[in-house]
N, C-alpha and C positions, 0 to 999 in steps of 0.2 A: 421690645419683644424679639429682635433679631440677638441680643444677648441670652435670650432665654431660648431660643433654638441652638444657640451654639452648645450652652450648657446639655440640654438634651442630646445633642450630636457627640459632644464630648465624652458624654456616660457610655453611651452606646458604643464608641470606639474603644473605650476601655475595657468594657464588656468583651468585645471581641478579641483585644489582645489578650485577655488573661484565658479566653476559652481556649486559643489556638487555632491556626488555623486548618489541623485537621478535624475538625468537628462541623458537621452541617449544621450550621445555625438559622433560622427561620426568622427575620424580622418582619413585621407590619407595622407600619405608620398608619396613623388614623387622627382624624379630629372628633372631639366629642365638646357638647353644649351649643346653647343658641347664641345670637347675639354676636358675642366674640367668643368663637369656640377656640379652645385650646387644645396643642397638639399632643398626644400619646404615643407610645410605641409599646408592643408584646415583641419578647425574644423566647425565643427555646430551642430547643435541640430536636431536630428530626428523628422520629422513631423511640423517643423517650415518654411522649405525652399522648394524652387522649384528645385529637382534634376536634373530635366533636363536641366534648366539652369546652374547649377553647372557642369555638363558634357560636355557641349555643350560649353560654352563660358568662362570658366576655365579651367578645366583639357584638353580639347583636344587643345587649342592653345598653351598652356603652356609645355603640354608633346610631343607634334607633331611637332609643326612648328617653334619651335627656332632652327635656326641654326647657331646662333653666341655666341660666348665666353661670358658668362655674368659673369666671375668671376675678369674679370679686368674692369667693369663698376661701377664707384664709384654710390651710391644711388641708388642701382640696384632694391629696391622695386617700387621705384617711375618712374624707367625706365619700369618696367613690366607692372605696371597699365597703363601709357600711351599708351604703344605701342602692348600689347598683350591680355590684358583682355578686351572683347568686351561688358562688363556690362558698362553701362554710370554712375552709382551712386556708385563710388568708393572712399575712403577716406583713409589717413593715420592715424594714432593715436599711439601715444607713451604711452598713460596710457592705462595701462592694466587694471584696473577696469572700463573704458569706452569703450573698447572693449569687456570685458565681457559682459556689459549691452546691447551691438548692438548684441552679438550672442543671448543672451535670447530673444530679439526680432524678430528673424528668419534670420539676417546677417550672411554671412559666414567669418571665419576670415581666413587669409593667413600669415603664418610667413615663412619666408625667413632667411636661413642660412646665409647671409652675412649681416643681417640687424638685429637692436633690435626692429624695429616699426612694427606695426600691420597693414595689409591691410585689411579694413572692406569693404566687398562686398556686395551688397544689393540684396538678394536672396530671398528675403521674398515670402512664398508660404504656402503650406497646402492647407486643405479642408475648406471651408467656404461655409456659405448657399448664394445662390445667392438672387440678388436683385429682389423682388417679391412685389405683391401687398401688400398694407397694410391690417392685421388681423383685427385690430379694430377700423380703422378710413379709413372708407371705402367711395368713393365719386364717383358721378357719371359722371360729367364733370372735374374732377381735375386730377391731373399726377396720374400714377398707381404705383411710385416707392417710396421704403420705405426704412429706415435705415435698417441695418444687423448687425451682433456682429463684423464684423471686422472695427477697427477705421479707418485703411487708406481709405477702400471704402466710407468710412461716409463722409471723410473730403474731397473726391474727388467730393460726390454728391453735397457738398456746393460751392464748387468751381467751378463746372459749373454752378451753378444757380446764382453765384455772382462773376461777375469778377471784380467787384472793388478794386482798387488798395489800398484801405483803409481797406480792410476785411483784419483782425489779426486772426493767432491762435499761443494760447502760449499752450506748454505743461507742466503738472507737472505730479509727479509721487506719488502715494498714495499708501500705505500699507509697511510697513517694511518689508514682508514677501510675498505679492503678488505682489509690485511693478506694480500697474497698471496704466499703461497710462491715465490721464484725460487733454483733450484739451480745453481751454477756447477760445471760438470764438466769436467776436465782428468787428463792422466797427467802425474804430479808430476817424473818423471826426462827429459821431453820437453819441457814447454813452458815458455817462456822468463820467468823471474820478472819482471821487469821490467815486461812486458807484462801478465802476471797481476795485479799490484800495482794497474797503471793502471786495469783494469777493475773491480778490487774497488772501488778508491777512488771511481770514476764512480759505480757501483751503491748504494755507502753514502751518497752524495750527494744522492741521489735523495729529493725531499721533496714527494710528491703525496698527493691523496685518495685515488686508486684506480691499480690495475694490472691491464687485465684481457687483456692480449695480449701476445706476443712483439714485435708489431710498436710497442706505443707501449714497449716497453724499449728497442728500437732506437733509436727517436726522441728517447729521453730520453738516453741515453749519446753516441750521434754527434757527430762534430765538424763536419762539413760538413752543415748542416741545408739548406740550400738546393741543395745536390748533385742532380741527377737520376738518378744512378748510386745504386745499392743499395751500401752499404757494409758491410753483414753479408749472410750467405747463410742463408735460412731454407728449411727442408725439412722435410718429415714422414717420410723414410724414414731407420729405423736405421742401415742400413747406409752410407750417406753421413757421417751422424755419426761413427760409427766409423772412417773414415776420414779424417776430419778431426781426428780427436782423436789419431790415430796418427800426423798431420803437425806435430802441437804447436800447434794451434788450441785455442779453447777454446768451451766450448758453452754456452749459457744457456738453462735449460729452466724456465720459469713454470707454474705450475699453472693449469688450464683451458684448455689451448689445445693442439692437436694438432700445432703448428710449435715448433720448434726453430731457433734462430740460432746459427751458427757465426761466430767471427771472430779473427783479420782475415781480410778476403776481399778476392781479387786480380779485376781486368778479366777475366781468361780462365777464371776459376772459372765463370762463369755462361754459358758454352758448353760445359761439359763435361757429362755425362750418366752415370748410374751405368751406364748398358748399355755405354758405352765399354769398360768393363773387364771386363764379362763376354762380349765378342765377340772375334775373333780379332784381331792386331796390324794386318794390312792392311784389314779390314773397318770398324774403329773410326777409324783414320786417314784413310780414304774418309769417312766421314761426318763428320770434324771439317774436313775441305777444304771440306766441301759447305757445313758452318753457315759457315765463312769468308766463303764466296762469297756465302752468303743475308746476311749482314749487310752487304756491300758493295753488295749490290741493293737494301737496304732503304735505306740510305742517299743512294745515288746515282743509281739508273739514272732516277730521273723528273727528277733536275735534269740529268742529261746529255739527256735526250731533250727537255727546253724549251731547253738552250743549242744542240743541233742544228738546231732548228726555229728559232730566235730569230735567232740569231749565226752558227751556225758551218753553215749548210744545204750549204756547198761539200763538207764530208766525208762527207755521205751517199750512197752506191753510188748510181750513176744507176739501178739496177734496181729500187730504193725509192722513188725522187721521185715517180714517177708515181703508185704505189699512194698515198704520204700526201698528195700534192696532192688526189687524189680524194676521199680519206676528211674531209678539211679544208673541203670544199666546201659552203658553207650554215653552218657551226657558229657559235654567237653567241657563245660563249665564247672567250678567249684561250688558248693551250696551259697557259699557267701558273692561271687561273681554273679550267681543266677539270680538270686533274691534283688541285688544293687541294679543289675543290667535292668530286670523288668518293673522293679519301681522306677527308674529314670525313664523308659519308655510310657509308664501311668504318666509322669508328670509332663512329659511332652504331651500325650493325647490332652491332659486334664487344661495345660496352658493355651495349647493351639485351639482346644475348644471356647475358651474363654474370648479370644479375640476374633472370632467368625461371628456371624449372625445366629441367633438362639438355636433356630432349628437345624442350621448346619452344623453347628459345632456339637450338639447333641448327636447327631449322627454319625459325626468324626469318632467321637468321644467311643460309642456303642461299637460301630462297625470297624474302628478302627482297632480297639481292643482285642474282638475275637479274631480279626485276621492275622493280626499280631501273635497272638496267644496262640493259635492252631500252627500258624508256619514255625514257630520256635518250637512247639513238641515235635512237629514231623522231622524239623532238620537237628532234633536230640540236642539243642541248645540248653534248654532247660528240662526239668521231669515235671510231670502232671502235678506232684506235690507242692513243688515250686508253686507255680502257677495257682493252686489252690491258698496257698499261705497269702499270697500277694493279692487275691482277689478278695479273700476276707479281711484283710487290712485297709483295702482300699474304699469296700463297703462300710468298715466300722467309720472311717475319716468321714463320710459324709454325714456322720450321726453329729458332727459338732457344728452347730448352729452357725459360729461365728467365721468368717472367711479367713480373716487374719490369724485366728488361733489356730484355727484348722491348718494352715501353713506351717505356723509356729510348732505344731505338735508334730507334723508330717517332717518337718526338717531335724526335728530331736530322734527321729527314728535312724538316719544314717550315722549320727556318731554311736550310737547303740549298736548298730550292726558291725561298725570295726571293733568296738570294744568286745563285743562276743565271740567275733574271729578271731581277736588277739588273746584273751583270758577266759573265754567263754562263762560260766556263772557267776563269774567274781568280776568279770568285765562289765557284766548287768547289773549287779549289787554296787558297783562304782557308778556307773552312770546314772543309777536312782538316787543316789546319794548326792552324786552334785547337783543334780536337777534340783533336788527339793532343798538342798544349800542353798542354791542361787536364788530358786522363789522366795525363799523366806528373809533373804538379804535385800531382795530388789522392794524399792516402793513405787508408788505412784503419787507425784506430787508431796511427799512426806507422809503418804499413807502406805502401812505395809501390803506388799501386794499379796503376800498368802497369809491371811491373818483369819483366825477362828475364834470365835465368843460362843460363851453359852448359848447367849438369847438369839444368837444368829443362826444357830444350827438349823432351827425350825424352815431356815430358806436357803439350804445349801446342797446338800446330798438328797435331800428329799423336801418335800414341800407341804409343810403344816397347813391346817383349816386357816383361811385365811384370819378368822376370829380369833384367832389364839396370836397372830403377830402384833401385839400391841404396843411393841416398842420398834423404833429403827434403828436399821444397823448399825452396832456400838462399833464396826469397823471402820464406818464413814464417821469423820469428825461432823458433830452438829450442836446445837444449841437450844433443842426442844427433843428429848428421847422418846416423848410420849407419841404415838402416832394416833392411838384410837384407845377408848376406853374399853374395859369390859363390861360388857352389855347380856351376855349369854345367859347369866343367872335369870333373867327376867324371861326367859322362854321355858323354863323350867314348871313342871307340873307344879300348881297350887299358887305360882307366885303371881297370875292375872286374876285370880277371882278373889 
């Protein structure tokens, strides 16, 4: 008997050593059975488990309801699991390292005096943020749920939306010290196997101390580190991830973050919103055209203004010449410096507002812009036309739905300003040439970043009726190009009678 107790204590000491001194472990020794009761112990990490479940479904039946002699039963740990522990997800494990990993993830370990195996009981709990409305990607008609920091919750959201038997989820562990779980989600009969292998190989090659967010995963596996354009699409909306999976993309879901990244991504993906698919075709197409115009305005309108003022004033209609001359009288800065300085002020306000509480940040952006603009006009630093150009550019940038892409587009505005101030209209043409050439040369995990296929045009600049989108995007590699069958002919007059 003493030897068996020593084995139990040795296993308990080994677990404590492997867990480390920094983790708050809770242990509970107890006895179970009648006549010749045997000793057992449970061990778990405080804060990661549901204590009510432990008391109700483990300790209560084992300590109070066993009236038989367990000492004579072979494989007592298996017998106890099947008859007395009422939690459904239990398993036996002989490897102590796997048992310790399970405890670090919210499982409870049970050690029995008569056994060298560990009983792993799923008691995962703790306090997590509840599912709520998306904070950054709102929708008027779409679903109101969003991802949270709990990985199991996020996976269950995807499972509820995609009940396909081909939905696959593979778990990897990243970070030598953080040991962060990362789940790769894809649909097996749609995803391109070579792309999937490439992503898996890159994830398995990651050797870092810690991974704390999806943004870190993105930067660790991306090819073009110094590109200003995002090569993966980050979202907090489950319906967007669902749609991307059905197109043959791959989703990466790390624990501890509400942001899920999907890849590969195309340049045009970042100008589409989930609302486009919940509105009617004409309305959705109109909003997409407006976004295209907004992108052109953000990149070009300030440069065109400088070109017209400095190089090609003869192109300005005579009706506007007088007002422009009047607005420029007594201005201390050149048009280039005026536009540049006001753009920088807008960036200061924008970034400052992001770091403050939401209500204070909105107030800072609005009030700060009004006060600084009025002061700049009165001080004759900038003209009223300059403020108008900067205001239109800033407003147009709000139409770009993705924050990362909006920031990239705003950054392009600055080299365009320099080229326009240096070479005029030729500089703008050169800037656009290099921009388009760079986008054509860029790729996202082997997929061309700026790629147009005839069948894909139904869902790029406009949004065709959903019933016409019978094929998955050709730009995204996949093994199952047919998304839906043509069924509209059944609705035609005379086909139903």
